[in-house]
C-alpha positions, 0 to 999 in steps of 0.5 A, spaced: 662 653 625 655 656 624 651 655 618 647 661 619 647 667 623 643 674 623 647 681 621 643 686 625 642 691 619 638 695 614 643 698 610 644 694 604 651 696 603 653 694 610 650 687 608 653 686 602 660 688 604 659 683 610 657 678 606 663 678 601 668 678 607 664 672 610 667 665 608 663 660 604 658 656 607 656 661 612 650 664 610 649 671 613 641 673 614 639 680 614 633 683 618 628 682 613 630 675 612 628 673 619 622 678 618 624 683 623 622 690 620 623 694 626 627 701 626 632 699 632 633 705 636 641 707 637 641 711 644 647 709 647 653 714 647 658 709 645 659 705 639 659 698 643 653 700 647 649 701 640 652 695 637 649 691 643 643 694 643 641 692 636 644 685 637 640 684 644 634 686 640 634 681 635 637 676 640 631 677 645 626 678 640 627 672 635 632 667 639 637 667 634 645 668 635 646 674 631 651 680 631 651 688 630 656 693 628 656 700 630 661 705 626 664 712 628 668 716 624 672 720 629 675 727 627 681 730 631 680 737 629 672 736 631 674 733 638 672 726 636 666 728 632 661 726 629 663 719 633 657 715 635 653 720 631 656 719 624 650 716 621 646 722 623 651 727 623 647 732 619 640 730 621 635 724 623 634 722 616 641 719 615 643 722 609 650 720 607 650 726 602 648 731 607 653 728 612 659 729 608 657 736 606 657 738 613 663 734 615 667 738 609 664 745 611 666 744 619 673 742 616 674 748 612 680 751 614 683 746 619 690 744 618 689 738 622 685 733 618 687 726 622 681 722 623 680 714 624 674 710 622 672 705 628 667 699 627 665 695 633 661 688 632 657 685 638 656 678 637 651 675 642 652 667 642 647 663 646 646 669 650 653 671 651 656 678 649 662 678 645 665 685 642 670 686 636 673 692 635 677 694 628 680 701 626 683 705 621 687 711 621 687 716 616 685 723 614 679 727 611 680 730 604 678 737 602 673 734 597 670 728 595 674 723 591 672 717 587 665 713 586 666 706 590 663 705 597 658 709 601 657 714 606 664 718 608 668 713 603 669 719 598 672 724 604 676 719 608 683 717 606 687 711 610 694 712 612 699 710 607 694 709 601 694 716 597 687 714 595 680 715 599 676 709 600 671 711 594 677 711 590 680 704 592 674 700 590 671 694 594 676 689 594 682 693 596 677 697 601 675 690 604 682 688 605 684 694 610 678 697 612 675 698 620 669 693 618 674 688 615 679 688 621 673 687 626 670 682 622 676 678 621 676 678 629 669 676 629 671 670 624 677 668 628 673 667 634 667 663 630 673 659 627 675 657 634 668 655 636 668 649 631 
């Protein structure tokens, strides 16, 4: 298995979460660890497309095996929005608080609160592309609950839990989250490559 691999992200919360999910002996490097300070544009219309754009940027410019993810929150009553625009739902500055406020405002009075979180991981290994997808179904709460996690965690309650991701704490969240499910598929693949 790899000793080192680059995770294409500038998000310290995602980086910490991924590092906690990885097995011992696998060092996950960040963009700053490899001297990459670019704001890589996410211009695709799908999660898969955005993950591949980010991974290709690092592979093509630095020649390092790497993986990138893109995550979307898809709300049934909003026609799948925010979807690919999840991080920039309330504007280009990617303000998590503004994103949550906008989502809760748009959900006011809606009876159908079903939603799902999806993460797609794109791995580029020796120039070859591999995609891994994880998702978790749940619902949007009527108000934020909990203080752990980040982003939409206080307003997303996974099926069968009765809690939001933000009420669970990272250890519990990391066992069932969309990102954990995609990462586990990535890890299964990497272990087979030993």
